[in-house]
N, C-alpha and C positions, 0 to 999 in steps of 0.2 A: 427309301424302297425297302421293302422287306426280302428276304432271299426267294421266296416262291415267285414274287412278282419279277424278280430280277432274273431267275431262271428262265421264265416265261418268254421275257422280252430277248433275253439272249437266244433262244431257240428261235424266235422270229425273225432276228437280224439276218442271218446268211440267207433264207429264201426271200425274204422281201428286199433285200440288196440285188438278188438276181431277177426279181419282178420288176424292180425300178428301173435296172438296165435294160430290161426287153421293153418296156414301157417308153424309154427315152429313145432307144435306137431303132424299134421295130414298130411298135404300136402306134407311137405317135408320127403323124404325116410330115414331110420336108415342109420346111417354111418357104413359102412363096413369095413375101414381100422383100422389096428390095432394101439394101444397106447403103453404104457410102458409095457414089458415083453410080447409082443404080443398080448395082451387082446384087443378084439374087442371093440371099443368106444362105439358103439351101441346108446343108448338114451341119453348118457351123452353129446353127440355132439351137442343136440340141444340148449347147452348153447349158442354156436356160433351165434344164431340168436337174441342173447340179447347183449352177450359181443361186437360183432363188432359195433351194432349201438350205445350202450353205449359209446364207443370209438370215433365213428364218431361224436356224439353231442357233446362230450367234446372238440374235436378239433375245431367244430364250434364255441363252445361257447368263447373258450378262443380266437379265431380268432376276434371275435365280440369286446370282451374285449380290444384287441391290438388296432383295428381300432379307438374305441372311446376313448381310452386312448390317442392316437395320437391326434384325434379332441380336447381333452380336453385341452393339453399343446398348441396347436395350437389358440383355441378361448377362453380357461379359462369359458366355459359354464358348470355349475354344472350338467345339465342334461344330459351331456355326461358322467360325472362321475357315475350318477345314472346307466344309461345304462351299462357303462364297468363293475362296481361293480355287478350289478345285474346279468349280463351275466356270470360273475368268479364265482359268487355263485352257480349257476346251474352247471356250467362247474365242480368245484369240487365236488359236489355230484355226477355227471355223472362219474368222474375220479375214485372216491371211489368205485362205483359199477363195475366199469370196472376193476379195480384191483382184486376186490373180487371174481366175476365170472371169471377171468382168472386165479384165484387161483384154482376155483372149477375144470376149465378145465385142468389145470396143473397136477393135482396128477394122473388122470387115464392116460393122455397122454404123462407125461414125469416122472412119478413116484414120484413127490415131489410138494408140494404147491408153493415153491417158487426157483427159481434159479437167480442167478446173470446174467441173459441172456441181450444181449443189448437193446432189447424192454422193459424189466421189468426195468431195472436200469435207463434208460431215463426217463420212464413214473412215475418212484416212485420220480425221482427227480423232475419232472414237478408237481407233486402232494406237494412235500414240498415247491415248489417255491410259490404257490397259497395259500397253508395253511399260509406261512408267509406272504403272501399280506393282508390276513385278520386277523392276529394277529397285523400288524401294522395299520391298519385302526381301530382296538379296542383301541389302544393305544394313537392315535394322536386324540386330540378333535378338533383343528382347522381345519372347513371345506375345505378351500383352501389348506392348507399344507397338510392335510390328501389325498387330490384329487391329487394333485401335485406328492406326493411321490410315492402313490398307481399306477399311471399312467406309473411312470418311472420302477416300479418292473414289471409291467404286461408286458411293451414292451420288457424288457430283458427277463423275463420269458417266453414268446411266442417264443423265438428263439429256446426253445426245442422243441415246437411242431412239426416242420417240421423232427427234429432229430428223434423223437419218431416214425414217419411214416417211415422215409427211413433207420432206424437202421437196419432192417432185410436184406437189401441189401447193407448196408455198410460194417457191419461185420458178421461174421459167427453166426448164430442164431438158435436155437430150435424153435423158434417161426415161424409159417408159414404164407407165404404171402397169404394173405386171398383172392384176385382175381388175377390170373396170367393168362394171355393169352397164348393159344398155338395154333399150326395149326391145331388143331381141335377144336378151340373155347375156352370156359374158363375152368379151371382145376377143378372145381366142377360140379356136375350133374345139369341139368338145372333146375329141380325142387328145388333144394337148392339153387341156385342163385335167383329164382324167389321169394323164402321165404325171403330171405336174403335182396334183393333190396326192397321188401314191408316193411319189418322190418325198414330199413333206412329211407324211407319215413316216416313210422308212428313217428319213434322217433324223427325224424327233425320237424314233424308238433306239435307234444308233446312239443319241445323245444320252439318253437315259441309261443306256448300258455303261458307256463310257463314265458318265458321272459316279455311277454306284461303285465302278472299280477305282476310280480315283481317289473317291472319298475313302475307301477302305485303304488304300495305300497310304493316305495322308495320315490316317488313325494309327496305321502300324509305325511310320516315320515318327509319330509324337510319342508312341510307347518306348521305342528304341532311344529317341533323346531322352526321354525322362529316366530311361534305365542307366545311361550313360552317364547323366547328371548325378543320380544316386550312388554310383560306384565312383565317382570321382569325389563326392563328399565323403564317402567311407574310407577312402583311402588318400 
């Protein structure tokens, strides 16, 4: 992302976050469908406007990591490793938040914070894979070896991302299909759909800004490391 586009997205982030909050808490109507034990979900359903965008950004982040990991293996350009690891770092943060908000939703909806539902199980597996990705990066000191091993793990780990997405369609699942078309249009109310789509856009912009900042920091860290090595060689 060039600096002009970054600044444009940066200026959009704050007002879009305010509008996304307005959409989630005021514009979108209260949920009228029942959760566990027949209790109407009501206000707790508003987690939906944060949980889904968090999971969406997680998938984008790991997709970017996947692409740049392949590029690193093909080109051996350390900048590709910086982009891949930076995106994975953001992805694991959003994955953690998606799991936590999902648990908050699950308690009133299903009567429990956690169940070994296909969506939750594949999501937790993905989380562990990328936690392992960063554990490995912390143990391997050699830059090229670390980048190469990380790329392999990221490529293999990404195979779980589409599985997370289609798990509710492949197996019997408690997790709802978020947007499912029908003869009358979408399965959720129009205002709910508007709020959700705007939140998805807002969180995507936030991801782009965060990635630009993290990649810049990664390049600065690399320069500092190279300067230290050069000084050590001289003295």
